[in-house]
Biopython code that builds the backbone (N, CA, C, O; Angstrom):
import numpy as np
from Bio.PDB.StructureBuilder import StructureBuilder

atoms = [
    (1, "MET", "N", (71.231, 25.566, 82.567)),
    (1, "MET", "CA", (69.841, 25.929, 82.336)),
    (1, "MET", "C", (69.783, 26.886, 81.153)),
    (1, "MET", "O", (70.484, 27.898, 81.146)),
    (2, "SER", "N", (68.967, 26.588, 80.164)),
    (2, "SER", "CA", (68.875, 27.455, 78.986)),
    (2, "SER", "C", (67.865, 28.565, 79.215)),
    (2, "SER", "O", (66.896, 28.405, 79.957)),
    (3, "SER", "N", (68.112, 29.694, 78.561)),
    (3, "SER", "CA", (67.184, 30.815, 78.687)),
    (3, "SER", "C", (66.019, 30.601, 77.736)),
    (3, "SER", "O", (66.163, 29.930, 76.715)),
    (4, "PRO", "N", (64.856, 31.172, 78.068)),
    (4, "PRO", "CA", (63.705, 31.005, 77.185)),
    (4, "PRO", "C", (63.973, 31.654, 75.827)),
    (4, "PRO", "O", (64.658, 32.672, 75.730)),
    (5, "ALA", "N", (63.424, 31.049, 74.801)),
    (5, "ALA", "CA", (63.593, 31.584, 73.448)),
    (5, "ALA", "C", (62.881, 32.929, 73.327)),
    (5, "ALA", "O", (61.802, 33.133, 73.882)),
    (6, "VAL", "N", (63.502, 33.823, 72.601)),
    (6, "VAL", "CA", (62.912, 35.129, 72.369)),
    (6, "VAL", "C", (61.954, 35.010, 71.184)),
    (6, "VAL", "O", (62.309, 34.454, 70.145)),
    (7, "ALA", "N", (60.755, 35.528, 71.344)),
    (7, "ALA", "CA", (59.765, 35.479, 70.267)),
    (7, "ALA", "C", (60.219, 36.357, 69.113)),
    (7, "ALA", "O", (60.603, 37.505, 69.332)),
    (8, "PRO", "N", (60.183, 35.841, 67.886)),
    (8, "PRO", "CA", (60.527, 36.670, 66.730)),
    (8, "PRO", "C", (59.591, 37.879, 66.642)),
    (8, "PRO", "O", (58.379, 37.762, 66.828)),
    (9, "HIS", "N", (60.172, 39.018, 66.359)),
    (9, "HIS", "CA", (59.410, 40.268, 66.280)),
    (9, "HIS", "C", (58.948, 40.479, 64.836)),
    (9, "HIS", "O", (59.765, 40.599, 63.923)),
    (10, "VAL", "N", (57.635, 40.523, 64.647)),
    (10, "VAL", "CA", (57.030, 40.682, 63.327)),
    (10, "VAL", "C", (56.326, 42.030, 63.258)),
    (10, "VAL", "O", (55.544, 42.378, 64.144)),
    (11, "LEU", "N", (56.605, 42.777, 62.212)),
    (11, "LEU", "CA", (55.879, 44.018, 61.934)),
    (11, "LEU", "C", (54.878, 43.702, 60.839)),
    (11, "LEU", "O", (55.259, 43.363, 59.718)),
    (12, "TYR", "N", (53.587, 43.812, 61.167)),
    (12, "TYR", "CA", (52.516, 43.515, 60.218)),
    (12, "TYR", "C", (51.920, 44.843, 59.743)),
    (12, "TYR", "O", (51.483, 45.660, 60.554)),
    (13, "VAL", "N", (51.906, 45.050, 58.423)),
    (13, "VAL", "CA", (51.489, 46.332, 57.851)),
    (13, "VAL", "C", (50.275, 46.130, 56.951)),
    (13, "VAL", "O", (50.319, 45.356, 55.994)),
    (14, "ASP", "N", (49.190, 46.835, 57.269)),
    (14, "ASP", "CA", (47.980, 46.746, 56.450)),
    (14, "ASP", "C", (47.105, 47.944, 56.777)),
    (14, "ASP", "O", (46.971, 48.320, 57.941)),
    (15, "ASP", "N", (46.509, 48.545, 55.753)),
    (15, "ASP", "CA", (45.616, 49.671, 55.999)),
    (15, "ASP", "C", (44.237, 49.202, 56.457)),
    (15, "ASP", "O", (43.415, 50.023, 56.863)),
    (16, "ASN", "N", (43.973, 47.909, 56.401)),
    (16, "ASN", "CA", (42.693, 47.348, 56.827)),
    (16, "ASN", "C", (42.747, 47.057, 58.329)),
    (16, "ASN", "O", (43.530, 46.224, 58.785)),
    (17, "GLU", "N", (41.908, 47.753, 59.082)),
    (17, "GLU", "CA", (41.920, 47.641, 60.543)),
    (17, "GLU", "C", (41.620, 46.220, 61.017)),
    (17, "GLU", "O", (42.234, 45.749, 61.974)),
    (18, "ILE", "N", (40.700, 45.544, 60.371)),
    (18, "ILE", "CA", (40.352, 44.179, 60.784)),
    (18, "ILE", "C", (41.556, 43.251, 60.631)),
    (18, "ILE", "O", (41.829, 42.439, 61.515)),
    (19, "MET", "N", (42.272, 43.367, 59.522)),
    (19, "MET", "CA", (43.468, 42.542, 59.317)),
    (19, "MET", "C", (44.516, 42.836, 60.395)),
    (19, "MET", "O", (45.183, 41.920, 60.876)),
    (20, "ARG", "N", (44.661, 44.102, 60.772)),
    (20, "ARG", "CA", (45.630, 44.474, 61.814)),
    (20, "ARG", "C", (45.229, 43.937, 63.175)),
    (20, "ARG", "O", (46.084, 43.737, 64.037)),
    (21, "GLU", "N", (43.948, 43.701, 63.381)),
    (21, "GLU", "CA", (43.490, 43.137, 64.652)),
    (21, "GLU", "C", (43.591, 41.614, 64.664)),
    (21, "GLU", "O", (43.959, 41.020, 65.677)),
    (22, "VAL", "N", (43.261, 40.984, 63.533)),
    (22, "VAL", "CA", (43.181, 39.528, 63.471)),
    (22, "VAL", "C", (44.549, 38.853, 63.437)),
    (22, "VAL", "O", (44.795, 37.934, 64.218)),
    (23, "TRP", "N", (45.439, 39.286, 62.556)),
    (23, "TRP", "CA", (46.711, 38.573, 62.398)),
    (23, "TRP", "C", (47.543, 38.507, 63.674)),
    (23, "TRP", "O", (48.096, 37.445, 63.960)),
    (24, "PRO", "N", (47.663, 39.574, 64.456)),
    (24, "PRO", "CA", (48.409, 39.428, 65.717)),
    (24, "PRO", "C", (47.778, 38.401, 66.652)),
    (24, "PRO", "O", (48.489, 37.666, 67.337)),
    (25, "LEU", "N", (46.459, 38.347, 66.685)),
    (25, "LEU", "CA", (45.781, 37.361, 67.535)),
    (25, "LEU", "C", (46.051, 35.937, 67.076)),
    (25, "LEU", "O", (46.127, 35.020, 67.894)),
    (26, "LEU", "N", (46.196, 35.750, 65.774)),
    (26, "LEU", "CA", (46.464, 34.418, 65.230)),
    (26, "LEU", "C", (47.931, 34.022, 65.372)),
    (26, "LEU", "O", (48.234, 32.849, 65.595)),
    (27, "LEU", "N", (48.842, 34.980, 65.247)),
    (27, "LEU", "CA", (50.275, 34.666, 65.278)),
    (27, "LEU", "C", (50.868, 34.607, 66.692)),
    (27, "LEU", "O", (51.821, 33.865, 66.932)),
    (28, "ALA", "N", (50.319, 35.371, 67.610)),
    (28, "ALA", "CA", (50.874, 35.404, 68.970)),
    (28, "ALA", "C", (50.909, 34.022, 69.629)),
    (28, "ALA", "O", (51.925, 33.673, 70.229)),
    (29, "PRO", "N", (49.842, 33.224, 69.543)),
    (29, "PRO", "CA", (49.902, 31.896, 70.174)),
    (29, "PRO", "C", (50.928, 30.958, 69.527)),
    (29, "PRO", "O", (51.296, 29.936, 70.106)),
    (30, "MET", "N", (51.380, 31.314, 68.334)),
    (30, "MET", "CA", (52.380, 30.501, 67.641)),
    (30, "MET", "C", (53.803, 30.971, 67.950)),
    (30, "MET", "O", (54.767, 30.503, 67.343)),
    (31, "GLY", "N", (53.921, 31.904, 68.902)),
    (31, "GLY", "CA", (55.247, 32.313, 69.353)),
    (31, "GLY", "C", (55.816, 33.562, 68.723)),
    (31, "GLY", "O", (57.027, 33.779, 68.771)),
    (32, "PHE", "N", (54.964, 34.396, 68.127)),
    (32, "PHE", "CA", (55.451, 35.626, 67.493)),
    (32, "PHE", "C", (54.996, 36.845, 68.279)),
    (32, "PHE", "O", (53.874, 36.897, 68.783)),
    (33, "ASP", "N", (55.883, 37.820, 68.373)),
    (33, "ASP", "CA", (55.576, 39.120, 68.952)),
    (33, "ASP", "C", (55.227, 40.022, 67.773)),
    (33, "ASP", "O", (56.097, 40.347, 66.964)),
    (34, "VAL", "N", (53.971, 40.428, 67.667)),
    (34, "VAL", "CA", (53.505, 41.167, 66.490)),
    (34, "VAL", "C", (53.115, 42.583, 66.871)),
    (34, "VAL", "O", (52.360, 42.802, 67.819)),
    (35, "VAL", "N", (53.639, 43.538, 66.123)),
    (35, "VAL", "CA", (53.228, 44.930, 66.223)),
    (35, "VAL", "C", (52.696, 45.311, 64.849)),
    (35, "VAL", "O", (53.158, 44.781, 63.838)),
    (36, "THR", "N", (51.733, 46.220, 64.801)),
    (36, "THR", "CA", (51.102, 46.562, 63.536)),
    (36, "THR", "C", (51.299, 48.025, 63.167)),
    (36, "THR", "O", (51.550, 48.886, 64.010)),
    (37, "ALA", "N", (51.175, 48.260, 61.868)),
    (37, "ALA", "CA", (51.203, 49.622, 61.330)),
    (37, "ALA", "C", (50.102, 49.730, 60.292)),
    (37, "ALA", "O", (49.818, 48.766, 59.581)),
    (38, "ASP", "N", (49.477, 50.905, 60.199)),
    (38, "ASP", "CA", (48.357, 51.097, 59.284)),
    (38, "ASP", "C", (48.767, 51.697, 57.944)),
    (38, "ASP", "O", (47.920, 51.932, 57.082)),
    (39, "SER", "N", (50.062, 51.945, 57.769)),
    (39, "SER", "CA", (50.537, 52.514, 56.507)),
    (39, "SER", "C", (52.015, 52.190, 56.326)),
    (39, "SER", "O", (52.709, 51.827, 57.276)),
    (40, "GLY", "N", (52.478, 52.326, 55.099)),
    (40, "GLY", "CA", (53.891, 52.121, 54.830)),
    (40, "GLY", "C", (54.761, 53.126, 55.562)),
    (40, "GLY", "O", (55.830, 52.778, 56.063)),
    (41, "ARG", "N", (54.309, 54.368, 55.625)),
    (41, "ARG", "CA", (55.090, 55.408, 56.321)),
    (41, "ARG", "C", (55.222, 55.090, 57.808)),
    (41, "ARG", "O", (56.301, 55.213, 58.388)),
    (42, "ARG", "N", (54.114, 54.682, 58.413)),
    (42, "ARG", "CA", (54.138, 54.316, 59.840)),
    (42, "ARG", "C", (55.018, 53.082, 60.032)),
    (42, "ARG", "O", (55.754, 52.997, 61.014)),
    (43, "ALA", "N", (54.950, 52.135, 59.112)),
    (43, "ALA", "CA", (55.767, 50.925, 59.202)),
    (43, "ALA", "C", (57.252, 51.264, 59.149)),
    (43, "ALA", "O", (58.047, 50.700, 59.901)),
    (44, "LEU", "N", (57.621, 52.170, 58.275)),
    (44, "LEU", "CA", (59.025, 52.574, 58.160)),
    (44, "LEU", "C", (59.502, 53.188, 59.474)),
    (44, "LEU", "O", (60.606, 52.899, 59.937)),
    (45, "HIS", "N", (58.678, 54.024, 60.064)),
    (45, "HIS", "CA", (59.000, 54.640, 61.353)),
    (45, "HIS", "C", (59.155, 53.561, 62.443)),
    (45, "HIS", "O", (60.130, 53.568, 63.194)),
    (46, "LEU", "N", (58.184, 52.637, 62.519)),
    (46, "LEU", "CA", (58.259, 51.580, 63.531)),
    (46, "LEU", "C", (59.441, 50.646, 63.294)),
    (46, "LEU", "O", (60.070, 50.189, 64.248)),
    (47, "ALA", "N", (59.744, 50.364, 62.046)),
    (47, "ALA", "CA", (60.884, 49.504, 61.739)),
    (47, "ALA", "C", (62.180, 50.140, 62.232)),
    (47, "ALA", "O", (63.054, 49.451, 62.757)),
    (48, "ARG", "N", (62.300, 51.435, 62.066)),
    (48, "ARG", "CA", (63.493, 52.136, 62.556)),
    (48, "ARG", "C", (63.602, 52.039, 64.077)),
    (48, "ARG", "O", (64.693, 51.868, 64.619)),
    (49, "LEU", "N", (62.475, 52.148, 64.751)),
    (49, "LEU", "CA", (62.463, 52.111, 66.219)),
    (49, "LEU", "C", (62.640, 50.713, 66.786)),
    (49, "LEU", "O", (63.359, 50.527, 67.769)),
    (50, "ARG", "N", (61.991, 49.728, 66.177)),
    (50, "ARG", "CA", (61.882, 48.396, 66.777)),
    (50, "ARG", "C", (62.741, 47.322, 66.137)),
    (50, "ARG", "O", (62.903, 46.250, 66.719)),
    (51, "GLN", "N", (63.304, 47.575, 64.950)),
    (51, "GLN", "CA", (64.160, 46.608, 64.275)),
    (51, "GLN", "C", (63.527, 45.209, 64.247)),
    (51, "GLN", "O", (64.024, 44.293, 64.903)),
    (52, "PRO", "N", (62.433, 45.042, 63.490)),
    (52, "PRO", "CA", (61.755, 43.748, 63.452)),
    (52, "PRO", "C", (62.608, 42.670, 62.800)),
    (52, "PRO", "O", (63.537, 42.958, 62.045)),
    (53, "ASP", "N", (62.271, 41.421, 63.107)),
    (53, "ASP", "CA", (62.946, 40.290, 62.483)),
    (53, "ASP", "C", (62.387, 40.025, 61.086)),
    (53, "ASP", "O", (63.107, 39.590, 60.187)),
    (54, "VAL", "N", (61.093, 40.296, 60.922)),
    (54, "VAL", "CA", (60.393, 40.092, 59.646)),
    (54, "VAL", "C", (59.323, 41.170, 59.514)),
    (54, "VAL", "O", (58.726, 41.592, 60.504)),
    (55, "ILE", "N", (59.087, 41.612, 58.274)),
    (55, "ILE", "CA", (57.991, 42.535, 57.995)),
    (55, "ILE", "C", (57.035, 41.834, 57.041)),
    (55, "ILE", "O", (57.441, 41.325, 55.996)),
    (56, "VAL", "N", (55.764, 41.814, 57.414)),
    (56, "VAL", "CA", (54.704, 41.281, 56.556)),
    (56, "VAL", "C", (53.865, 42.476, 56.142)),
    (56, "VAL", "O", (53.295, 43.163, 56.990)),
    (57, "THR", "N", (53.787, 42.728, 54.838)),
    (57, "THR", "CA", (53.090, 43.927, 54.386)),
    (57, "THR", "C", (52.053, 43.647, 53.309)),
    (57, "THR", "O", (52.241, 42.804, 52.432)),
    (58, "ASP", "N", (50.976, 44.369, 53.406)),
    (58, "ASP", "CA", (49.972, 44.393, 52.353)),
    (58, "ASP", "C", (50.602, 45.101, 51.154)),
    (58, "ASP", "O", (51.512, 45.916, 51.307)),
    (59, "MET", "N", (50.112, 44.783, 49.981)),
    (59, "MET", "CA", (50.624, 45.433, 48.772)),
    (59, "MET", "C", (49.952, 46.760, 48.498)),
    (59, "MET", "O", (50.619, 47.772, 48.280)),
    (60, "MET", "N", (48.651, 46.756, 48.510)),
    (60, "MET", "CA", (47.878, 47.928, 48.115)),
    (60, "MET", "C", (47.519, 48.763, 49.337)),
    (60, "MET", "O", (46.645, 48.397, 50.124)),
    (61, "MET", "N", (48.212, 49.898, 49.483)),
    (61, "MET", "CA", (47.923, 50.828, 50.567)),
    (61, "MET", "C", (48.045, 52.239, 50.023)),
    (61, "MET", "O", (48.820, 52.480, 49.098)),
    (62, "PRO", "N", (47.288, 53.176, 50.586)),
    (62, "PRO", "CA", (47.422, 54.560, 50.129)),
    (62, "PRO", "C", (48.785, 55.132, 50.524)),
    (62, "PRO", "O", (49.403, 54.671, 51.483)),
    (63, "GLU", "N", (49.235, 56.109, 49.800)),
    (63, "GLU", "CA", (50.477, 56.848, 50.042)),
    (63, "GLU", "C", (51.748, 56.056, 49.744)),
    (63, "GLU", "O", (52.611, 56.530, 49.005)),
    (64, "MET", "N", (51.873, 54.858, 50.309)),
    (64, "MET", "CA", (53.095, 54.074, 50.139)),
    (64, "MET", "C", (52.712, 52.608, 50.025)),
    (64, "MET", "O", (52.256, 52.006, 50.997)),
    (65, "SER", "N", (52.892, 52.033, 48.852)),
    (65, "SER", "CA", (52.547, 50.623, 48.644)),
    (65, "SER", "C", (53.557, 49.719, 49.352)),
    (65, "SER", "O", (54.579, 50.187, 49.854)),
    (66, "GLY", "N", (53.261, 48.439, 49.385)),
    (66, "GLY", "CA", (54.197, 47.484, 49.954)),
    (66, "GLY", "C", (55.535, 47.486, 49.235)),
    (66, "GLY", "O", (56.582, 47.357, 49.870)),
    (67, "ILE", "N", (55.511, 47.631, 47.917)),
    (67, "ILE", "CA", (56.765, 47.688, 47.155)),
    (67, "ILE", "C", (57.534, 48.972, 47.471)),
    (67, "ILE", "O", (58.759, 48.945, 47.584)),
    (68, "ASP", "N", (56.822, 50.102, 47.615)),
    (68, "ASP", "CA", (57.489, 51.354, 48.005)),
    (68, "ASP", "C", (58.142, 51.203, 49.381)),
    (68, "ASP", "O", (59.261, 51.667, 49.602)),
    (69, "LEU", "N", (57.431, 50.552, 50.299)),
    (69, "LEU", "CA", (57.990, 50.299, 51.627)),
    (69, "LEU", "C", (59.250, 49.439, 51.509)),
    (69, "LEU", "O", (60.266, 49.739, 52.137)),
    (70, "PHE", "N", (59.189, 48.388, 50.720)),
    (70, "PHE", "CA", (60.333, 47.501, 50.511)),
    (70, "PHE", "C", (61.549, 48.302, 50.028)),
    (70, "PHE", "O", (62.647, 48.147, 50.563)),
    (71, "HIS", "N", (61.355, 49.147, 49.027)),
    (71, "HIS", "CA", (62.471, 49.928, 48.489)),
    (71, "HIS", "C", (63.014, 50.918, 49.522)),
    (71, "HIS", "O", (64.223, 51.140, 49.590)),
    (72, "ALA", "N", (62.133, 51.510, 50.319)),
    (72, "ALA", "CA", (62.582, 52.430, 51.372)),
    (72, "ALA", "C", (63.401, 51.685, 52.427)),
    (72, "ALA", "O", (64.400, 52.209, 52.921)),
    (73, "LEU", "N", (62.985, 50.474, 52.772)),
    (73, "LEU", "CA", (63.727, 49.668, 53.745)),
    (73, "LEU", "C", (65.112, 49.311, 53.217)),
    (73, "LEU", "O", (66.087, 49.321, 53.969)),
    (74, "ARG", "N", (65.198, 48.999, 51.941)),
    (74, "ARG", "CA", (66.472, 48.588, 51.347)),
    (74, "ARG", "C", (67.475, 49.741, 51.274)),
    (74, "ARG", "O", (68.673, 49.503, 51.124)),
    (75, "LEU", "N", (67.007, 50.971, 51.377)),
    (75, "LEU", "CA", (67.893, 52.132, 51.362)),
    (75, "LEU", "C", (68.516, 52.422, 52.727)),
    (75, "LEU", "O", (69.445, 53.223, 52.830)),
    (76, "GLU", "N", (68.004, 51.772, 53.770)),
    (76, "GLU", "CA", (68.497, 52.025, 55.120)),
    (76, "GLU", "C", (69.367, 50.863, 55.579)),
    (76, "GLU", "O", (68.940, 49.708, 55.589)),
    (77, "ARG", "N", (70.564, 51.185, 55.949)),
    (77, "ARG", "CA", (71.555, 50.149, 56.289)),
    (77, "ARG", "C", (71.037, 49.162, 57.324)),
    (77, "ARG", "O", (71.168, 47.953, 57.133)),
    (78, "SER", "N", (70.459, 49.643, 58.404)),
    (78, "SER", "CA", (70.035, 48.755, 59.491)),
    (78, "SER", "C", (68.798, 47.928, 59.131)),
    (78, "SER", "O", (68.515, 46.932, 59.796)),
    (79, "LEU", "N", (68.067, 48.319, 58.103)),
    (79, "LEU", "CA", (66.841, 47.611, 57.731)),
    (79, "LEU", "C", (66.957, 46.867, 56.410)),
    (79, "LEU", "O", (66.036, 46.153, 56.013)),
    (80, "SER", "N", (68.068, 47.029, 55.738)),
    (80, "SER", "CA", (68.195, 46.485, 54.386)),
    (80, "SER", "C", (68.185, 44.965, 54.318)),
    (80, "SER", "O", (67.936, 44.401, 53.252)),
    (81, "VAL", "N", (68.448, 44.298, 55.417)),
    (81, "VAL", "CA", (68.472, 42.832, 55.415)),
    (81, "VAL", "C", (67.228, 42.208, 56.058)),
    (81, "VAL", "O", (67.114, 40.984, 56.127)),
    (82, "VAL", "N", (66.308, 43.035, 56.522)),
    (82, "VAL", "CA", (65.094, 42.503, 57.145)),
    (82, "VAL", "C", (64.237, 41.840, 56.069)),
    (82, "VAL", "O", (63.886, 42.481, 55.078)),
    (83, "PRO", "N", (63.895, 40.552, 56.253)),
    (83, "PRO", "CA", (63.038, 39.890, 55.266)),
    (83, "PRO", "C", (61.661, 40.546, 55.195)),
    (83, "PRO", "O", (61.091, 40.942, 56.212)),
    (84, "VAL", "N", (61.141, 40.653, 53.977)),
    (84, "VAL", "CA", (59.819, 41.242, 53.755)),
    (84, "VAL", "C", (58.949, 40.219, 53.044)),
    (84, "VAL", "O", (59.330, 39.674, 52.008)),
    (85, "LEU", "N", (57.778, 39.966, 53.611)),
    (85, "LEU", "CA", (56.766, 39.111, 52.988)),
    (85, "LEU", "C", (55.649, 40.013, 52.496)),
    (85, "LEU", "O", (55.133, 40.839, 53.250)),
    (86, "PHE", "N", (55.281, 39.859, 51.251)),
    (86, "PHE", "CA", (54.192, 40.640, 50.672)),
    (86, "PHE", "C", (52.924, 39.800, 50.677)),
    (86, "PHE", "O", (52.943, 38.637, 50.276)),
    (87, "MET", "N", (51.818, 40.392, 51.132)),
    (87, "MET", "CA", (50.531, 39.709, 51.094)),
    (87, "MET", "C", (49.580, 40.532, 50.234)),
    (87, "MET", "O", (49.516, 41.755, 50.359)),
    (88, "THR", "N", (48.844, 39.853, 49.364)),
    (88, "THR", "CA", (47.913, 40.568, 48.507)),
    (88, "THR", "C", (46.693, 39.712, 48.220)),
    (88, "THR", "O", (46.761, 38.483, 48.195)),
    (89, "SER", "N", (45.584, 40.386, 48.006)),
    (89, "SER", "CA", (44.374, 39.680, 47.570)),
    (89, "SER", "C", (44.278, 39.739, 46.048)),
    (89, "SER", "O", (43.402, 39.110, 45.454)),
    (90, "GLY", "N", (45.169, 40.485, 45.423)),
    (90, "GLY", "CA", (45.184, 40.617, 43.966)),
    (90, "GLY", "C", (46.184, 39.663, 43.335)),
    (90, "GLY", "O", (46.588, 38.668, 43.937)),
    (91, "THR", "N", (46.568, 39.987, 42.121)),
    (91, "THR", "CA", (47.543, 39.169, 41.415)),
    (91, "THR", "C", (48.952, 39.643, 41.737)),
    (91, "THR", "O", (49.159, 40.799, 42.107)),
    (92, "PHE", "N", (49.897, 38.764, 41.599)),
    (92, "PHE", "CA", (51.286, 39.101, 41.861)),
    (92, "PHE", "C", (51.854, 39.773, 40.618)),
    (92, "PHE", "O", (51.751, 39.220, 39.523)),
    (93, "PRO", "N", (52.455, 40.959, 40.763)),
    (93, "PRO", "CA", (53.046, 41.613, 39.591)),
    (93, "PRO", "C", (54.212, 40.799, 39.035)),
    (93, "PRO", "O", (54.943, 40.156, 39.788)),
    (94, "PHE", "N", (54.380, 40.829, 37.729)),
    (94, "PHE", "CA", (55.439, 40.074, 37.064)),
    (94, "PHE", "C", (56.828, 40.513, 37.530)),
    (94, "PHE", "O", (57.708, 39.676, 37.729)),
    (95, "ASP", "N", (57.027, 41.818, 37.705)),
    (95, "ASP", "CA", (58.346, 42.354, 38.059)),
    (95, "ASP", "C", (58.516, 42.544, 39.560)),
    (95, "ASP", "O", (59.243, 43.436, 39.996)),
    (96, "ARG", "N", (57.865, 41.729, 40.331)),
    (96, "ARG", "CA", (57.907, 41.879, 41.783)),
    (96, "ARG", "C", (59.286, 41.539, 42.357)),
    (96, "ARG", "O", (59.966, 40.637, 41.868)),
    (97, "PRO", "N", (59.695, 42.282, 43.413)),
    (97, "PRO", "CA", (60.949, 41.934, 44.083)),
    (97, "PRO", "C", (60.733, 40.689, 44.951)),
    (97, "PRO", "O", (59.603, 40.382, 45.329)),
    (98, "GLN", "N", (61.789, 39.996, 45.255)),
    (98, "GLN", "CA", (61.735, 38.844, 46.152)),
    (98, "GLN", "C", (60.602, 37.897, 45.763)),
    (98, "GLN", "O", (59.675, 37.691, 46.547)),
    (99, "LYS", "N", (60.663, 37.336, 44.598)),
    (99, "LYS", "CA", (59.574, 36.535, 44.053)),
    (99, "LYS", "C", (59.097, 35.420, 44.981)),
    (99, "LYS", "O", (57.929, 35.035, 44.922)),
    (100, "GLU", "N", (59.968, 34.898, 45.828)),
    (100, "GLU", "CA", (59.577, 33.807, 46.722)),
    (100, "GLU", "C", (58.835, 34.286, 47.965)),
    (100, "GLU", "O", (58.395, 33.467, 48.771)),
    (101, "CYS", "N", (58.692, 35.574, 48.128)),
    (101, "CYS", "CA", (58.100, 36.127, 49.352)),
    (101, "CYS", "C", (56.746, 36.776, 49.124)),
    (101, "CYS", "O", (56.403, 37.757, 49.783)),
    (102, "TRP", "N", (55.981, 36.232, 48.196)),
    (102, "TRP", "CA", (54.657, 36.749, 47.905)),
    (102, "TRP", "C", (53.616, 35.722, 48.309)),
    (102, "TRP", "O", (53.710, 34.551, 47.940)),
    (103, "LEU", "N", (52.620, 36.166, 49.073)),
    (103, "LEU", "CA", (51.604, 35.266, 49.596)),
    (103, "LEU", "C", (50.216, 35.835, 49.338)),
    (103, "LEU", "O", (50.020, 37.050, 49.313)),
    (104, "SER", "N", (49.278, 34.952, 49.150)),
    (104, "SER", "CA", (47.883, 35.356, 49.016)),
    (104, "SER", "C", (47.331, 35.656, 50.403)),
    (104, "SER", "O", (47.701, 34.999, 51.376)),
    (105, "LYS", "N", (46.447, 36.646, 50.498)),
    (105, "LYS", "CA", (45.839, 36.966, 51.788)),
    (105, "LYS", "C", (44.966, 35.831, 52.312)),
    (105, "LYS", "O", (44.576, 35.837, 53.480)),
    (106, "SER", "N", (44.658, 34.863, 51.460)),
    (106, "SER", "CA", (43.859, 33.724, 51.908)),
    (106, "SER", "C", (44.715, 32.657, 52.597)),
    (106, "SER", "O", (44.212, 31.575, 52.898)),
    (107, "ILE", "N", (45.975, 32.934, 52.848)),
    (107, "ILE", "CA", (46.883, 32.002, 53.506)),
    (107, "ILE", "C", (46.398, 31.694, 54.921)),
    (107, "ILE", "O", (45.814, 32.550, 55.585)),
    (108, "SER", "N", (46.640, 30.483, 55.371)),
    (108, "SER", "CA", (46.265, 30.117, 56.739)),
    (108, "SER", "C", (47.311, 30.648, 57.717)),
    (108, "SER", "O", (48.451, 30.900, 57.328)),
    (109, "PRO", "N", (46.931, 30.817, 58.973)),
    (109, "PRO", "CA", (47.903, 31.264, 59.975)),
    (109, "PRO", "C", (49.098, 30.313, 60.077)),
    (109, "PRO", "O", (50.233, 30.761, 60.243)),
    (110, "GLU", "N", (48.851, 29.024, 59.978)),
    (110, "GLU", "CA", (49.939, 28.045, 60.054)),
    (110, "GLU", "C", (50.911, 28.199, 58.880)),
    (110, "GLU", "O", (52.126, 28.102, 59.052)),
    (111, "GLN", "N", (50.363, 28.438, 57.691)),
    (111, "GLN", "CA", (51.218, 28.619, 56.517)),
    (111, "GLN", "C", (52.054, 29.887, 56.645)),
    (111, "GLN", "O", (53.236, 29.889, 56.301)),
    (112, "LEU", "N", (51.446, 30.968, 57.138)),
    (112, "LEU", "CA", (52.195, 32.211, 57.322)),
    (112, "LEU", "C", (53.285, 32.007, 58.368)),
    (112, "LEU", "O", (54.419, 32.442, 58.168)),
    (113, "ALA", "N", (52.960, 31.356, 59.474)),
    (113, "ALA", "CA", (53.952, 31.097, 60.519)),
    (113, "ALA", "C", (55.113, 30.272, 59.966)),
    (113, "ALA", "O", (56.274, 30.547, 60.269)),
    (114, "THR", "N", (54.801, 29.274, 59.165)),
    (114, "THR", "CA", (55.850, 28.444, 58.557)),
    (114, "THR", "C", (56.740, 29.279, 57.648)),
    (114, "THR", "O", (57.962, 29.132, 57.677)),
    (115, "LYS", "N", (56.146, 30.150, 56.843)),
    (115, "LYS", "CA", (56.921, 30.991, 55.929)),
    (115, "LYS", "C", (57.816, 31.956, 56.717)),
    (115, "LYS", "O", (58.977, 32.158, 56.362)),
    (116, "ILE", "N", (57.277, 32.546, 57.778)),
    (116, "ILE", "CA", (58.069, 33.458, 58.609)),
    (116, "ILE", "C", (59.249, 32.706, 59.212)),
    (116, "ILE", "O", (60.381, 33.186, 59.174)),
    (117, "ARG", "N", (58.986, 31.534, 59.763)),
    (117, "ARG", "CA", (60.070, 30.745, 60.387)),
    (117, "ARG", "C", (61.131, 30.365, 59.351)),
    (117, "ARG", "O", (62.322, 30.352, 59.663)),
    (118, "SER", "N", (60.713, 30.059, 58.134)),
    (118, "SER", "CA", (61.689, 29.688, 57.109)),
    (118, "SER", "C", (62.597, 30.859, 56.751)),
    (118, "SER", "O", (63.763, 30.659, 56.412)),
    (119, "LEU", "N", (62.075, 32.065, 56.823)),
    (119, "LEU", "CA", (62.901, 33.247, 56.544)),
    (119, "LEU", "C", (63.879, 33.534, 57.669)),
    (119, "LEU", "O", (64.928, 34.140, 57.450)),
    (120, "LEU", "N", (63.533, 33.101, 58.867)),
    (120, "LEU", "CA", (64.388, 33.358, 60.031)),
    (120, "LEU", "C", (65.427, 32.273, 60.255)),
    (120, "LEU", "O", (66.366, 32.455, 61.029)),
    (121, "ALA", "N", (65.257, 31.147, 59.578)),
    (121, "ALA", "CA", (66.173, 29.997, 59.778)),
    (121, "ALA", "C", (67.542, 30.266, 59.196)),
    (121, "ALA", "O", (68.425, 29.412, 59.275)),
]
sb = StructureBuilder()
sb.init_structure("model")
sb.init_model(0)
sb.init_chain("A")
sb.init_seg("    ")
for serial, (resi, resn, name, xyz) in enumerate(atoms, 1):
    if name == "N":
        sb.init_residue(resn, " ", resi, " ")
    sb.init_atom(name, np.array(xyz, "f"), 0.0, 1.0, " ", f" {name:<3s}", serial, name[0])
structure = sb.get_structure()
């Protein structure tokens, strides 16, 4: 008898409260365990505590941008390999890290779920 699959743990980071409420509701039925953070600093703290499988972060946030969060994660041994997906409603910067991991905020829940699963494969 096989054990039930463990839901991938996703840390969703956005300073927009509505986005933090909506995305977990959309991703949970697709098999993801989603926890949210309202800032890069809070996300870094939660990542240390919860060791997520994937981090999905907004780019533009006060105090610590998505790129600042990415660089802070890469400095920590236990978090340096966690895949990071960047979501933005703006344009993608030319010198962005992880060029394949940038998504428009207009992405559908199915597309985001597919991208998350591809990073975990």
